[in-house]
Steps between C-alpha positions, in 0.01 A plus 500: 500500500620859446697674773289787628778757472700396196278287275741203508351152511578202717482289184783699339718460809422129514609463138830679557589317820400164352726569201792570734435173683489316167832644381674439831543867586308414817643155590342239721501601865564868436288761684266735316419799720166671460662834582752460219225397258291801602792735443603353165152499350393821673198342666370475854621231740150352489519459121848349530382250762193417292724427201732278701200323652379418149838344426475303823160366395654411162755286685807712424558660840470400863417741780665462839363673812693816586744436214303564182499332159762264354536325164381146553734200489354173372585152620530186291140382536370847418714513187370159393146630538579806289619270224181295526309821435731594211426170330125550531516845340759444229401152388134600476603801290691277257213252482259778405742698283292443188256758641766764567487831316768603251603778739555250782709277274703801389586571864639147540705541182633837614606356836691219330676737261605732783664208682668369186654837416604595854872553569683217673605727787157649570418598855266326740203729440510447123556126526208444734274722291580309181430167662187601686352700216480178301309322774271798559429505128420128503243552774379803305385262227202424725380860463415545869615820676413341834730203435769734367501693828506185711784357294698823529495466879596133472809582297596777739491249785733267313732790424586539867686169461628556143669823606710321759706326230867603493466553124131575446543607138651166405238325713231621258684533168515125431121477478478686166528200267214301658283810461556503123429128472177532698385796290577321173285204608212730593520686170499174303187383683685225686354585839573154641866536405513851644345376823760225530787744450347743748465229764868408462594868510306563821637181658854619426423848629352361821799274562740792451295725726481243778876438476558873522268533800683220680839654424401833658342343804131503413458128543281515807 
C-alpha cells in the first residue's frame, strides 16, 4: 500500500529487497533493519516493517524478538521440499507447453540466449539471473500471474543457499546447455522428451544444492 507521506509502496520495497536476497547481496542470516529500509526508501518505519513482514510471510525472512528481521537460512529437508515444489510447477508447465503463447515461448528463448552469450567470468548476480530467468520463463508458459509470483518467492528462498557457494557464478553457469536442450524439445513438440530432460536437470540441481548446503553447515 502507498506510504502516506511519500507515495512509495510496500510492494515496490518487497520487490527490491527480494531481488537483493536472490542475488546474494543480502546473504542468509544477515540482518535487515527496518530503520535502514525506511531511510533508503524514504518511507515511514511502519511501511518498512510492513514490507519486511510481507517478506517474512513469503518465507524469505525470519523475525526474532527484540532483534528484528534476518534473511532466512534453510535446512536440508526444507530445501528438498522446495525442489518438490519446483518439479510440480516446471514439469506441469512443460506438459502443457502446447497451450503457451508465442510471447511466453519467446521469453524462454531469450533467457536461453542470454545464458549462452554470457561472458565466462560473469559475476554472481548475472549468473543467477541467467539461470533463474530460464526457470521463471518455463513456469511463465502456464500463463498464471499468481503462480509466477509464488515461484519467484520459491527461487528467492533457494538463492539463500546458492549464494553461499565459493564461486557462485560457476555454480550456475554450467546449467546453460541443459536449458537449450529442454527448449529445443519443447519447440519441436516433444514434451515427453523435454520433461525427461527437465527432471534430470532438476535432480542434478537438487543434488548440487544439497551438497552445497551440507558444506556450509546447513545440514540440520
